[in-house]
C-alpha positions in Angstrom: 0.1 0.1 0.1 1.3 3.8 -1.0 1.3 6.3 1.6 0.2 9.6 0.9 2.1 10.8 4.0 3.7 8.9 6.5 3.9 10.2 10.2 7.8 10.3 9.9 7.8 12.0 6.6 8.7 15.9 5.4 5.4 17.9 6.1 3.4 18.1 3.3 1.8 21.7 2.5 -1.7 21.7 3.7 -4.3 21.7 0.7 -6.1 24.7 0.3 -9.9 24.2 1.1 -12.4 26.5 -0.4 -14.0 28.8 2.1 -17.8 28.0 0.7 -17.0 24.2 0.5 -16.1 24.3 4.9 -18.9 26.6 5.3 -21.3 24.2 3.4 -19.3 20.9 5.4 -20.1 22.9 8.4 -23.3 23.3 7.6 -24.4 20.2 6.6 -22.8 18.3 9.9 -24.4 20.5 12.1 -28.0 19.8 10.1 -27.1 16.3 10.6 -25.8 16.6 14.2 -29.1 18.4 14.8 -31.5 15.8 13.6 -29.8 12.7 15.5 -30.2 14.5 19.2 -33.2 15.7 18.0 -34.4 12.6 17.6 -32.2 11.2 20.5 -34.2 13.6 22.5 -37.6 13.5 21.4 -37.3 9.4 21.9 -35.3 10.0 25.0 -38.3 12.4 26.7 -40.7 10.1 25.1 -39.5 6.8 26.5 -39.7 8.5 29.8 -43.3 10.1 30.1 -45.2 8.4 26.9 -44.1 4.9 25.8 -44.1 3.1 28.7 -48.4 3.4 28.8 -48.8 3.0 25.5 -46.3 0.4 23.9 -45.6 -1.7 27.5 -49.0 -1.3 29.8 -49.0 -5.2 29.6 -45.7 -5.3 31.2 -47.2 -3.6 34.6 -44.8 -2.2 37.0 -42.0 -2.8 34.6 -43.5 -1.0 32.3 -40.2 1.7 32.3 -37.7 -0.6 32.5 -39.1 -2.0 29.4 -39.4 1.6 27.7 -35.8 2.0 28.8 -34.6 -0.9 27.2 -35.9 0.0 23.8 -34.5 3.1 24.4 -31.3 1.3 24.9 -31.6 -1.2 21.8 -30.4 1.5 19.4 -27.3 1.4 21.3 -26.8 -2.1 20.8 -27.2 -1.4 16.9 -24.8 1.2 16.9 -21.3 -0.5 16.4 -22.9 -2.4 13.9 -23.9 0.9 12.2 -20.7 2.3 12.6 -18.8 -1.0 11.2 -21.4 -0.6 8.0 -21.1 3.3 7.4 -17.8 2.9 8.5 -16.1 1.0 5.9 -18.6 2.3 3.6 -16.9 6.2 4.4 -13.5 4.7 3.9 -13.6 3.0 0.8 -16.1 4.9 -0.9 -15.9 8.4 1.1 -17.1 10.6 3.4 -20.1 12.4 1.6 -22.1 9.0 0.6 -22.6 7.8 4.0 -23.9 11.0 5.3 -26.4 11.4 2.6 -27.7 7.5 3.7 -27.4 7.9 7.6 -29.7 11.0 7.6 -32.2 9.4 5.5 -32.5 6.1 7.5 -32.7 8.1 10.5 -34.7 10.9 10.4 -37.3 8.0 8.2 -36.9 6.2 10.9 -38.2 8.7 13.7 -41.4 9.7 11.1 -42.6 6.5 11.0 -42.6 6.1 14.3 -44.6 9.1 14.5 -47.3 7.1 12.4 -47.3 3.9 14.9 -50.6 2.0 16.1 -50.0 1.5 20.2 -50.7 -1.4 22.3 -54.5 -1.1 22.7 -54.5 -0.8 18.6 -52.8 -3.9 17.3 -51.4 -5.9 20.7 -47.7 -7.0 20.9 -46.7 -6.3 17.1 -46.9 -2.1 18.3 -43.5 -2.7 20.8 -42.2 -5.3 18.2 -42.2 -2.2 15.4 -41.2 0.2 18.0 -37.9 -2.1 18.5 -37.6 -2.4 15.2 -37.8 1.3 13.8 -35.7 2.0 16.9 -32.9 -0.1 15.9 -33.2 1.4 12.3 -32.4 4.8 13.9 -29.3 3.3 16.1 -27.7 2.1 12.2 -28.3 5.4 11.2 -27.1 7.3 14.3 -23.9 4.2 14.5 -21.9 6.8 11.3 -23.7 10.1 11.8 -21.9 11.3 14.2 -18.4 10.0 13.0 -19.4 11.0 9.8 -19.9 14.8 10.8 -16.1 14.8 12.9 -14.4 13.1 10.0 -15.3 15.2 7.8 -15.6 18.8 9.3 -11.7 17.5 10.8 -10.7 16.6 7.1 -11.8 20.2 5.7 -10.9 22.4 8.6 -7.6 24.0 8.7 -5.1 22.2 11.4 -4.7 25.0 14.2 -8.0 25.8 14.3 -9.3 22.5 14.0 -10.6 22.0 17.7 -13.0 25.3 17.1 -14.0 24.2 13.3 -14.6 20.5 14.9 -16.7 21.5 17.4 -18.8 23.6 15.5 -21.3 21.1 13.5 -21.7 20.0 17.4 -24.1 23.2 18.0 -26.3 20.7 16.0 -26.2 18.6 19.1 -27.7 21.6 21.0 -30.1 22.7 18.5 -31.6 19.3 18.1 -31.8 19.0 22.1 -33.4 22.7 22.1 -35.6 21.5 19.5 -37.0 18.4 21.4 -36.6 19.7 24.9 -38.5 22.2 23.3 -41.0 20.6 21.8 -41.7 18.4 25.1 -41.7 21.3 27.5 -44.5 22.4 25.2 -46.1 19.3 25.1 -45.9 18.6 29.0 -48.4 22.2 29.0 -50.7 19.7 26.6 -53.7 18.2 28.5 -53.0 14.3 29.4 -55.3 12.7 27.6 -54.8 14.6 24.1 -50.9 14.3 24.9 -51.1 10.3 24.9 -53.6 10.4 22.9 -52.4 11.7 19.7 -50.1 14.7 20.1 -47.1 13.0 20.8 -47.4 12.1 17.5 -46.3 15.7 16.3 -42.2 16.0 17.0 -41.6 12.3 15.1 -43.8 13.3 12.5 -41.9 16.9 12.1 -38.5 15.1 11.8 -39.2 14.9 7.9 -38.3 18.6 7.5 -35.0 18.0 9.0 -34.4 15.6 7.0 -35.2 17.4 3.5 -32.8 20.1 4.4 -30.2 17.6 5.9 -30.4 16.1 2.1 -30.4 19.2 0.5 -27.1 20.6 1.5 -25.4 17.5 1.8 -25.8 16.9 -2.3 -24.1 20.4 -2.8 -20.8 19.0 -0.6 -17.9 18.0 -2.2 -15.4 15.2 -0.9 -13.2 16.2 2.2 -9.5 16.8 0.8 -7.9 13.9 2.3 -10.3 11.5 0.6 -9.9 13.4 -2.5 -6.1 13.4 -2.2 -6.2 9.2 -0.7 -8.3 8.4 -3.9 -5.6 10.0 -6.6 -2.3 8.3 -5.0 -4.6 5.0 -4.6 -4.3 4.5 -1.3 -7.8 3.6 -0.5 -7.8 0.4 1.7 -10.7 -2.3 0.5 -11.0 -3.8 4.2 -10.7 -0.8 6.6 -12.2 -2.6 9.2 -9.3 -5.2 8.5 -7.0 -2.5 9.1 -8.6 -1.1 12.2 -8.3 -4.4 13.8 -4.6 -5.4 13.0 -3.5 -1.7 13.7 -5.9 0.8 15.8 -7.4 -1.9 18.9 -5.2 0.2 21.7 -6.6 3.9 19.9 -10.3 2.1 19.7 -9.9 1.4 23.2 -8.7 4.6 24.1 -11.7 6.4 22.6 -14.5 4.1 24.0 -12.8 4.8 27.7 -12.5 9.1 27.0 -16.1 8.9 25.9 -17.9 7.0 28.7 -17.9 10.2 31.2 -18.9 12.8 28.2 -21.6 10.4 26.9 -23.0 8.7 29.9 -23.1 11.5 31.5 -25.0 13.1 28.5 -27.8 10.9 29.0 -27.9 10.8 32.7 -28.7 14.6 33.1 -31.5 13.6 29.9 -33.3 11.2 29.8 -32.7 9.2 32.9 -33.2 12.5 34.9 -36.8 13.2 33.7 -37.4 10.1 35.0 -35.5 10.4 38.3 -37.6 13.6 38.4 -40.8 12.2 38.7 -40.0 9.8 41.8 -39.3 12.9 44.1 -42.2 13.8 45.5 -41.9 17.8 45.2 -42.0 17.5 41.1 -44.9 15.1 40.9 -47.2 16.3 38.3 -44.3 18.5 36.8 -43.8 16.6 33.3 -42.0 19.9 32.1 -39.5 20.2 34.3 -37.1 17.9 32.9 -37.3 19.1 29.4 -37.2 23.0 30.8 -33.8 22.5 32.3 -32.5 20.5 29.1 -33.7 23.4 27.1 -31.6 25.7 28.9 -28.6 23.7 29.4 -29.0 23.5 25.8 -28.3 27.2 25.3 -25.4 27.5 27.5 -23.9 24.3 25.7 -24.1 25.6 22.1 -21.7 28.3 23.7 -19.4 26.2 25.5 -18.8 23.4 23.5 -17.9 25.9 21.0 -15.4 27.6 23.5 -13.6 24.2 24.8 -13.1 22.8 20.8 -11.3 26.7 20.7 -9.3 26.1 24.1 -8.4 22.8 22.9 -6.3 24.3 20.1 -4.4 26.9 22.3 -3.6 24.9 25.1 -4.2 21.1 23.7 -6.7 18.3 23.5 -5.6 16.4 26.8 -5.6 19.5 29.2 -9.1 20.4 28.5 -10.3 16.7 28.7 -8.8 15.7 31.9 -10.0 18.7 33.6 -13.4 18.1 32.5 -13.4 14.6 33.5 -12.3 15.8 36.8 -14.9 18.4 37.4 -17.7 15.9 36.4 -16.6 13.4 39.2 -15.8 16.2 41.6 -19.7 17.7 40.7 -21.5 13.9 40.3 -22.3 13.5 43.8 -23.7 17.2 44.9 -25.4 17.9 42.3 -27.8 14.6 42.0 -28.0 15.3 46.0 -29.0 18.8 44.9 -32.3 17.9 43.1 -33.5 16.1 45.7 -34.2 19.1 47.6 -37.8 20.0 45.6 -36.2 23.6 44.3 -37.6 23.7 40.7 -34.6 26.6 39.8 -32.0 24.4 41.5 -32.8 21.0 39.3 -32.4 24.0 36.5 -29.0 25.0 37.2 -27.2 21.7 38.2 -28.4 20.6 34.9 -26.9 23.6 33.3 -23.7 22.5 35.3 -23.7 19.5 34.2 -24.6 19.4 30.5 -22.7 22.7 29.8 -19.8 22.9 32.0 -19.0 18.9 32.5 -20.1 17.3 29.3 -19.2 20.2 27.2 -15.7 20.4 28.7 -15.3 16.8 27.3 -16.9 17.3 24.0 -15.7 20.2 22.9 -12.0 18.6 22.6 -13.4 15.1 21.2 -14.5 16.8 18.4 -10.9 16.4 16.6 -9.3 14.2 19.1 -11.2 11.1 17.8 -10.5 12.0 14.0 -6.8 13.0 15.0 -6.4 9.5 16.4 -6.7 7.1 13.6 -4.8 7.2 10.3 -6.5 8.7 7.0 -7.1 5.3 5.3 -9.1 4.1 8.0 -10.3 7.2 10.0 -13.9 6.9 9.5 -14.0 3.5 10.5 -12.1 3.8 13.7 -13.9 7.2 14.9 -17.2 5.4 14.4 -16.4 2.0 16.5 -14.8 4.5 19.3 -18.1 6.6 19.4 -20.5 3.6 19.1 -19.0 0.8 21.5 -18.7 3.5 23.7 -22.4 4.8 23.4 -23.6 0.9 23.4 -22.1 0.9 26.8 -22.3 4.7 28.5 -25.9 5.5 26.6 -27.4 2.5 26.1 -26.7 -0.5 29.0 -25.9 2.6 31.4 -29.7 4.5 31.7 -31.6 0.7 31.7 -28.9 -0.5 34.9 -29.7 3.2 36.1 -33.3 2.8 35.7 -33.3 -0.6 36.9 -31.4 0.6 40.0 -33.7 3.5 40.7 -36.9 0.8 40.8 -35.0 -1.2 43.5 -33.5 1.5 45.5 -37.1 3.8 45.6 -35.8 6.4 43.3 -32.0 7.0 45.6 -30.4 9.8 44.2 -26.7 8.1 45.0 -28.0 5.5 42.1 -27.6 8.1 39.8 -24.2 10.0 41.5 -22.4 7.0 41.9 -23.1 6.2 38.1 -21.7 9.9 37.3 -18.8 9.3 39.0 -18.0 6.1 37.8 -18.5 7.0 34.5 -16.3 10.2 34.7 -13.3 8.7 36.6 -12.9 6.2 33.8 -12.5 9.2 31.4 -10.4 10.8 33.6 -7.8 7.7 34.0 -8.0 7.1 30.2 -6.9 10.6 29.3 -3.6 9.8 31.0 -3.1 7.1 28.1 -3.8 9.4 25.2 -1.1 11.0 23.2 -1.3 14.6 22.5 -3.1 15.3 18.9 -3.6 18.6 18.3 -2.2 20.1 14.7 -1.7 16.7 13.6 -1.4 16.6 9.9 -4.7 14.0 8.8 -3.0 13.5 5.3 -0.9 10.6 7.6 -1.8 6.9 7.2 -0.5 6.1 10.7 -2.3 6.3 14.1 -1.2 8.7 16.6 
């Protein structure tokens, strides 16, 4: 195999990227991120508020756990989506994947909005819901990997942290749309909400699909992949290359993602259910979505700030202190939620999401693509992201929901889960190489 640019060779002049393509790449990635997290949050919030009684009523007291298991099944599917679409992205180009994943995710969400409930079609209803959730997971398994790979390969090296973080403002836009929608739905009569109104957020995802596809159709392939194709170094089996050369970096990627991804799920979907078990907040179904709405507004700014900061002081220092901060606030944060003060819940969620989670996500946007060589980057990023997502956002919420039910909604369950996830990532940062400014045309891993 020929090498475009080895890590040990004389540095080549950085390719010039057209400004309009950089803007289009940022917008294309942002819209996809918005759709994924809009889908993520409306499904997560519906899991806590809607799906239990409508699709899992025969499960009795276990319907909440069954509902969260459906939420988590997408994360089991995500690594498979990462392998499938990672292969396509490394073999045939980054752009092809981004067109297919957004259609798959958004299409599944739209159909969920049309799905009959258990009362209408019996056991087939939860089966179809699970199947559609799996399709969401397959698409989401490459969407974020594609966004980070795409924008990192378009961005100038010295400002890669800043530009790579910009599409993740789309995450906050998706959160704002999803949480804002359910905050409004929380004001709707409960009978109307469970009758048909809950379907509207899922049906609305069709709008985002159309916008995302139109923008992505006009996007060129990344300069890195075009150079790979020109020099004929595109590998036929990127999954095999990752398995042979990048297993250690994938484990590092999984480790650093546990705190960011896991705490994101704890502060979103699981917290909504947790608040419902606190006496002072019973009947207040809009508090959780409102807290997420406020947090998303701050997070949209902070993710870019921490990406920018990682260009100046390095990816690893920013990540390390972010994971440590999340560990330190874990116990007081979830205890404060139990004091029955709505404003305090909002402050805690803002601190956890906008400071804790974003201080890791900001540098991570560029760090993960920088860990892997150009020929297998998409696959490496996808597997790192999605195996960690399966563990931290798939299995952990189900485990935490089960323990909350077993312990009478004890806040210690939430606190310990947050603390453990944060310490895993903090420890992993000591194993990471510094990657800021790396030439992404190199076929070697960092």
